[in-house]
C-alpha positions as CSV (number, residue, x, y, z in Angstrom):
1,X,43.8,178.5,77.8
2,X,41.2,181.4,77.9
3,X,39.3,181.7,81.1
4,X,35.9,180.9,79.6
5,X,37.2,178.2,77.4
6,X,38.7,176.7,80.5
7,X,35.3,176.8,82.1
8,X,33.2,175.5,79.3
9,X,33.0,172.0,80.7
10,X,31.7,173.3,84.0
11,X,29.2,175.6,82.3
12,X,27.8,172.6,80.4
13,X,27.6,170.4,83.5
14,X,25.9,172.9,85.8
15,X,22.5,171.6,86.7
16,X,19.4,173.5,87.7
17,X,18.5,171.6,90.8
18,X,15.1,171.5,92.4
19,X,13.6,170.5,95.7
20,X,11.9,167.1,95.5
21,X,9.4,168.4,98.0
22,X,8.9,172.2,98.0
23,X,6.1,172.0,100.5
24,X,8.4,170.7,103.2
25,X,11.2,173.1,102.3
26,X,8.8,176.1,102.7
27,X,6.6,174.8,105.5
28,X,9.3,173.7,107.9
29,X,10.9,177.1,108.3
30,X,9.7,178.1,111.7
31,X,12.9,178.5,113.7
32,X,16.3,179.9,113.0
33,X,19.3,178.0,114.3
34,X,22.8,179.1,115.3
35,X,25.1,176.2,115.4
36,X,27.3,175.8,118.5
37,X,29.8,173.3,119.6
38,X,30.4,173.0,123.4
39,X,33.8,173.1,124.9
40,X,35.4,169.7,125.1
41,X,32.8,168.1,122.8
42,X,33.1,166.9,119.2
43,X,30.5,168.1,116.8
44,X,29.6,166.6,113.5
45,X,27.1,167.5,110.8
46,X,26.9,164.6,108.4
47,X,30.6,164.1,108.9
48,X,31.2,167.6,107.6
49,X,30.7,169.9,110.6
50,X,33.3,169.2,113.2
51,X,35.0,171.0,116.1
52,X,38.7,171.3,116.7
53,X,40.3,169.6,119.7
54,X,38.7,169.8,123.1
55,X,41.4,172.3,124.0
56,X,40.6,174.7,121.2
57,X,36.8,174.3,120.7
58,X,34.8,176.7,122.9
59,X,31.4,177.6,121.6
60,X,29.8,177.6,118.3
61,X,26.3,179.0,118.4
62,X,23.4,178.8,116.1
63,X,20.1,180.7,116.5
64,X,16.5,180.1,115.6
65,X,14.0,182.7,114.4
66,X,10.5,183.4,115.4
67,X,9.4,184.2,111.9
68,X,6.4,181.9,111.7
69,X,4.3,184.6,110.1
70,X,6.5,184.2,107.0
71,X,5.1,180.6,106.8
72,X,1.4,181.3,107.2
73,X,0.7,181.0,103.5
74,X,3.2,178.2,102.8
75,X,0.7,176.6,100.4
76,X,0.3,179.7,98.3
77,X,4.1,180.2,98.5
78,X,4.6,176.7,97.1
79,X,2.2,177.3,94.3
80,X,3.9,180.6,93.4
81,X,7.3,179.1,93.5
82,X,6.3,176.2,91.3
83,X,4.7,178.6,88.9
84,X,7.8,180.8,88.8
85,X,10.0,177.8,88.1
86,X,7.7,176.6,85.4
87,X,7.7,180.0,83.7
88,X,11.5,180.2,83.7
89,X,12.4,176.6,83.0
90,X,12.3,176.9,79.2
91,X,14.7,179.8,78.6
92,X,15.1,181.6,81.9
93,X,13.2,184.6,80.4
94,X,11.1,185.4,83.5
95,X,11.7,189.2,84.2
96,X,9.1,190.0,86.9
97,X,10.0,191.8,90.1
98,X,12.4,190.0,92.5
99,X,11.8,190.4,96.2
100,X,14.8,192.1,97.9
101,X,16.1,194.0,94.9
102,X,16.2,197.8,95.3
103,X,15.3,200.4,92.7
104,X,18.5,202.5,93.2
105,X,21.6,200.3,93.8
106,X,23.8,203.3,93.6
107,X,22.3,204.5,96.9
108,X,23.2,201.3,98.6
109,X,26.8,201.6,97.4
110,X,26.8,205.1,98.7
111,X,25.6,203.9,102.1
112,X,28.4,201.4,102.2
113,X,31.0,204.1,101.7
114,X,29.3,206.3,104.3
115,X,29.6,203.4,106.9
116,X,33.3,202.9,105.9
117,X,34.0,206.6,106.2
118,X,32.3,206.9,109.6
119,X,34.2,203.8,110.9
120,X,37.6,205.0,109.8
121,X,37.0,208.5,111.2
122,X,36.2,207.0,114.6
123,X,39.3,204.9,114.4
124,X,41.5,207.9,113.6
125,X,40.0,209.9,116.4
126,X,40.7,207.0,118.8
127,X,44.4,206.8,117.8
128,X,46.5,203.8,118.5
129,X,44.4,202.9,121.6
130,X,41.3,202.5,119.4
131,X,39.9,198.9,119.0
132,X,38.4,199.9,115.7
133,X,40.0,198.9,112.3
134,X,37.9,201.1,110.0
135,X,36.0,198.0,108.9
136,X,32.4,199.0,109.7
137,X,31.1,195.4,110.1
138,X,33.8,194.4,112.6
139,X,33.8,197.7,114.4
140,X,30.0,197.2,115.0
141,X,30.6,194.2,117.3
142,X,34.2,193.0,117.8
143,X,35.2,195.6,120.4
144,X,32.5,194.3,122.7
145,X,34.0,191.8,125.3
146,X,30.6,190.5,125.9
147,X,29.9,189.6,122.3
148,X,29.2,185.9,123.2
149,X,26.2,187.1,125.2
150,X,25.0,189.4,122.5
151,X,25.3,187.1,119.5
152,X,22.1,188.1,117.9
153,X,23.3,191.7,117.6
154,X,25.5,190.6,114.7
155,X,22.4,190.9,112.5
156,X,22.5,194.7,113.0
157,X,26.0,195.0,111.6
158,X,25.5,194.1,108.0
159,X,26.2,196.5,105.1
160,X,25.4,196.6,101.4
161,X,22.7,194.7,99.6
162,X,22.5,192.0,102.2
163,X,22.3,194.4,105.1
164,X,18.6,193.5,105.9
165,X,19.3,189.8,106.4
166,X,18.2,189.3,110.0
167,X,19.0,185.6,110.2
168,X,17.8,184.2,113.5
169,X,18.1,187.5,115.4
170,X,14.6,187.4,116.8
171,X,14.6,183.8,117.8
172,X,16.0,181.4,120.3
173,X,19.6,180.2,120.4
174,X,20.4,176.5,120.0
175,X,23.7,174.9,120.9
176,X,24.5,172.0,118.7
177,X,26.5,169.2,120.4
178,X,25.1,166.0,118.9
179,X,27.6,164.7,116.3
180,X,25.0,162.4,114.7
181,X,23.8,163.4,111.2
182,X,24.2,161.2,108.2
183,X,22.6,163.6,105.6
184,X,24.9,164.2,102.7
185,X,23.8,167.8,102.3
186,X,23.3,170.6,104.8
187,X,20.1,172.4,103.7
188,X,19.1,175.6,105.4
189,X,15.7,177.2,105.9
190,X,14.7,180.9,106.2
191,X,15.5,183.1,109.2
192,X,18.5,181.2,110.3
193,X,22.0,182.2,111.5
194,X,24.9,179.8,111.7
195,X,27.4,181.5,114.0
196,X,30.8,179.8,114.5
197,X,32.4,182.4,116.7
198,X,34.3,181.0,119.6
199,X,34.8,177.5,118.1
200,X,36.7,175.8,115.3
201,X,33.9,174.6,113.0
202,X,34.6,172.9,109.7
203,X,32.0,172.0,107.0
204,X,33.7,169.7,104.6
205,X,33.8,166.5,102.5
206,X,30.2,166.6,101.4
207,X,27.7,168.9,99.6
208,X,28.2,171.6,102.2
209,X,25.6,174.5,102.5
210,X,22.6,174.8,100.3
211,X,20.1,177.7,100.3
212,X,17.1,177.3,98.0
213,X,13.9,179.3,97.7
214,X,14.6,180.9,101.1
215,X,15.4,184.3,102.7
216,X,17.1,185.9,105.7
217,X,20.2,183.8,106.3
218,X,23.5,184.7,108.0
219,X,26.5,182.4,107.7
220,X,29.4,183.5,109.9
221,X,32.6,182.1,111.2
222,X,32.9,178.7,109.4
223,X,35.7,176.9,107.6
224,X,34.0,175.5,104.5
225,X,36.3,173.4,102.3
226,X,36.7,170.2,100.2
227,X,33.0,170.2,99.3
228,X,32.1,167.4,96.8
229,X,29.1,166.4,94.7
230,X,26.6,164.2,96.5
231,X,23.0,163.4,96.1
232,X,20.5,161.0,94.5
233,X,19.6,160.3,98.1
234,X,17.0,161.2,100.8
235,X,18.1,164.3,102.6
236,X,16.6,166.0,105.7
237,X,15.3,169.5,104.9
238,X,13.7,170.1,108.3
239,X,13.4,168.3,111.7
240,X,10.4,166.4,110.5
241,X,10.9,165.9,106.8
242,X,13.2,164.0,104.4
243,X,13.0,164.6,100.7
244,X,14.7,163.1,97.6
245,X,17.6,165.2,96.4
246,X,19.3,164.9,93.0
247,X,23.1,165.5,92.6
248,X,24.5,168.6,94.2
249,X,27.4,170.4,92.4
250,X,29.8,170.6,95.3
251,X,29.7,174.3,96.0
252,X,30.8,175.6,99.4
253,X,27.7,177.8,99.6
254,X,25.0,177.4,97.0
255,X,22.4,180.2,96.9
256,X,19.5,179.4,94.6
257,X,16.5,181.6,94.1
258,X,17.1,183.1,97.6
259,X,17.4,186.7,99.0
260,X,18.6,188.6,102.0
261,X,21.8,186.5,102.5
262,X,24.9,187.5,104.3
263,X,28.1,185.4,104.3
264,X,30.7,186.9,106.7
265,X,34.1,185.9,108.1
266,X,34.3,182.5,106.6
267,X,37.3,180.7,105.2
268,X,36.6,178.9,101.9
269,X,38.8,176.7,99.8
270,X,39.2,173.7,97.5
271,X,35.7,172.7,96.4
272,X,34.5,170.7,93.4
273,X,32.5,173.6,92.2
274,X,32.2,177.3,93.2
275,X,33.1,178.6,96.6
276,X,30.0,180.8,96.5
277,X,27.3,180.4,93.8
278,X,24.3,182.7,93.6
279,X,22.0,182.0,90.8
280,X,18.3,181.8,89.5
281,X,17.1,185.2,90.7
282,X,19.0,185.4,94.0
283,X,19.5,188.9,95.2
284,X,20.1,191.2,98.3
285,X,23.4,189.4,99.1
286,X,26.5,190.6,100.9
287,X,29.8,188.6,100.9
288,X,32.2,190.2,103.3
289,X,35.3,189.6,105.4
290,X,35.9,186.1,103.9
291,X,39.3,184.5,103.0
292,X,39.3,182.6,99.7
293,X,42.2,180.3,98.9
294,X,43.3,177.2,97.1
295,X,40.5,176.8,94.6
296,X,42.8,176.2,91.7
297,X,40.8,174.3,89.0
298,X,40.6,176.6,86.0
299,X,37.1,175.3,85.1
300,X,35.3,176.4,88.2
301,X,34.6,179.8,89.7
302,X,35.6,181.3,93.0
303,X,32.3,183.3,93.1
304,X,29.6,182.8,90.4
305,X,26.9,185.4,90.3
306,X,24.2,184.7,87.7
307,X,22.9,181.5,86.2
308,X,23.3,182.0,82.5
309,X,23.4,184.8,79.9
310,X,19.8,184.0,78.9
311,X,18.4,183.9,82.4
312,X,17.0,187.4,82.5
313,X,15.6,187.3,86.1
314,X,19.2,187.7,87.2
315,X,18.9,191.3,86.0
316,X,17.6,192.0,89.5
317,X,20.6,190.4,91.2
318,X,22.4,192.9,93.5
319,X,25.5,191.8,95.4
320,X,28.1,193.5,97.6
321,X,31.6,192.0,97.7
322,X,33.4,193.8,100.5
323,X,36.5,193.5,102.7
324,X,37.4,190.0,101.4
325,X,40.9,188.6,100.8
326,X,41.4,186.7,97.6
327,X,44.6,184.8,98.4
328,X,46.9,182.1,97.2
329,X,45.9,179.3,94.8
330,X,43.1,181.2,92.9
331,X,42.9,181.5,89.1
332,X,40.0,183.6,88.0
333,X,36.4,184.7,88.5
334,X,36.4,186.6,91.8
335,X,33.6,187.1,91.0
336,X,32.2,186.1,87.6
337,X,29.0,188.2,87.0
338,X,26.0,188.1,84.8
339,X,23.3,190.8,84.3
340,X,22.9,192.4,87.7
341,X,24.7,195.1,89.8
342,X,27.8,194.2,91.6
343,X,29.6,196.5,94.1
344,X,33.2,195.3,94.7
345,X,34.7,197.4,97.4
346,X,37.8,197.4,99.6
347,X,38.9,193.9,98.8
348,X,42.5,192.6,98.7
349,X,43.3,190.7,95.5
350,X,46.8,189.3,96.1
351,X,46.7,186.3,93.8
352,X,45.2,185.4,90.4
353,X,46.6,183.5,87.4
354,X,44.2,184.6,84.6
355,X,42.1,187.5,85.7
356,X,40.2,188.7,88.8
357,X,36.8,189.9,87.7
358,X,34.8,188.6,84.7
359,X,31.4,189.1,83.3
360,X,29.0,188.6,80.5
361,X,25.4,189.7,79.6
362,X,25.9,193.4,80.5
363,X,26.5,193.4,84.2
364,X,27.2,196.6,86.1
365,X,30.5,196.2,88.0
366,X,31.4,199.0,90.4
367,X,35.0,198.5,91.6
368,X,36.0,200.9,94.4
369,X,38.9,201.1,96.7
370,X,40.3,197.6,96.0
371,X,43.9,196.6,95.9
372,X,44.8,194.5,92.8
373,X,48.2,192.9,92.8
374,X,48.8,191.4,89.3
375,X,50.8,188.1,88.9
376,X,54.2,188.1,87.3
377,X,52.8,186.6,84.0
378,X,52.9,189.5,81.6
379,X,49.7,188.2,79.8
380,X,47.6,188.1,83.0
381,X,47.9,191.7,84.2
382,X,44.3,192.7,83.3
383,X,41.9,192.8,86.3
384,X,38.9,192.4,84.1
385,X,37.6,190.0,81.4
386,X,34.6,190.5,79.2
387,X,33.4,187.0,78.2
388,X,31.9,186.1,74.8
389,X,31.3,189.6,73.7
390,X,32.9,191.9,71.1
391,X,34.3,195.3,72.1
392,X,31.5,196.9,70.2
393,X,29.1,195.2,72.6
394,X,30.9,195.5,75.9
395,X,31.7,199.2,75.3
396,X,28.2,199.9,76.5
397,X,28.6,197.8,79.7
398,X,29.0,199.9,82.8
399,X,32.3,198.7,84.4
400,X,34.1,201.3,86.5
401,X,37.1,201.7,88.7
402,X,37.4,204.3,91.4
403,X,40.1,204.6,94.0
404,X,41.6,201.2,93.1
405,X,45.2,200.5,93.8
406,X,46.7,198.7,90.8
407,X,50.1,197.0,91.5
408,X,52.7,195.2,89.6
409,X,51.3,196.3,86.2
410,X,47.7,195.5,87.0
411,X,45.2,197.4,84.9
412,X,41.4,197.7,84.8
413,X,39.6,198.5,81.5
414,X,36.5,200.6,82.2
415,X,33.6,200.8,79.9
416,X,30.2,202.5,79.6
417,X,29.6,205.3,82.1
418,X,32.7,204.1,84.0
419,X,34.9,205.1,81.0
420,X,33.6,208.6,80.9
421,X,36.2,211.3,81.8
422,X,33.5,213.1,83.8
423,X,32.5,210.0,85.8
424,X,34.8,210.6,88.7
425,X,33.7,214.2,89.0
426,X,30.0,213.4,88.8
427,X,30.2,210.4,91.2
428,X,28.8,211.0,94.6
429,X,30.1,207.7,96.0
430,X,33.5,208.9,97.2
431,X,35.3,205.5,97.5
432,X,37.5,205.1,100.5
433,X,41.1,205.1,99.6
434,X,42.6,201.6,98.8
435,X,45.4,202.5,101.3
436,X,43.1,201.2,104.0
437,X,42.6,197.8,102.4
438,X,45.4,196.1,104.3
439,X,43.9,197.2,107.7
440,X,40.3,196.6,106.8
441,X,41.0,193.1,105.4
442,X,43.6,192.0,107.9
443,X,41.2,189.8,109.8
444,X,39.5,188.3,106.7
445,X,38.4,184.7,107.3
446,X,37.4,182.9,110.5
447,X,38.3,184.8,113.6
448,X,39.8,183.5,116.8
449,X,37.3,184.7,119.5
450,X,37.4,184.0,123.2
451,X,34.6,184.7,125.6
452,X,35.2,187.6,127.9
453,X,37.5,189.6,125.6
454,X,37.2,191.6,122.4
455,X,37.2,189.3,119.3
């Protein structure tokens, strides 16, 4: 069955969900939380956030942000958000400026490569005694044995389009030890970091993480799996507010009309809908160092970027997909893109059954320095899939491959500027060799960190 034919049912069933009370969702964002689980304790978030055994759980931190100035005009923000939703509801044709999008996405891609080049150079100079891996995000903080006392420094280590997500960097740190929470959905607010380093934290068996109409969020070090549709219930959206929620789709991380988001070092698997969905004008996102596995229903995406072919506000969507491992039990859409600009760099694709990267509605896909290992199926060797478009149409789409390692018969069909023979000579991006992918992605997913030693 073709990839998009297989996903038709899911596409028809995707709902455009809304806050029942936008005022509370916007007005309650005054602190940013890091979630932490104390040693020997059992933590629960609605039955979905839990620590490992007392012997293995150390500390999971979560921080809170002093970004109250962002909320001063919550009433006008509410009005603007409602107006924007109303304008786009009919056909998704809103095309106004989107906060967080940059005018020159190529410059951001170039900055990513500069950071990789600098990090790998430092590693090579340090020799076998070097702590560095060549992964610029990890090399920014993992070598520090005092990382647990410098948690908020993580916000200074981002790269790509989500590099400016500060999360709860400027706020207080809160340690979560209370297992009591019966809400079926974990709804985040702006200027928040969830930091699971040093503990075994699972979010599972519910609607998992939802980001809607917010900004500046960092999600780090979580196992997120077995997420399921929930809803038609009252759900807490702040310490002082409950609101009515309709059904959630069952995504691991749902990003809706949000910006400046960074998802790093999480392990994601086996959800009813996407492992990461970013839709409805979301932008300024980095997805890095994650381990994606066992998401093997052919009608749901691993990563969905873009709401629909007709939702033009997603033209401003800009996403960096870097240093991730796409592992066993995956079928397709890693990611599935619409409209925007997507930088896919230094990822390890070791498993797919139909294709790796798909798109429609003229997205720009910039694939650089990835390792693509095709399956044994002779009909599934192509990395790319253009969806619901004739070749005459997609010939103009800018899909390019630079420095990718194509194994076991894998092949990438470029188009647009990426198909030009002069592109590689004209490009100033200088992708890092895919030979480094194994080292750079070797620690993808949740890390095992212990206080007092390098992570």
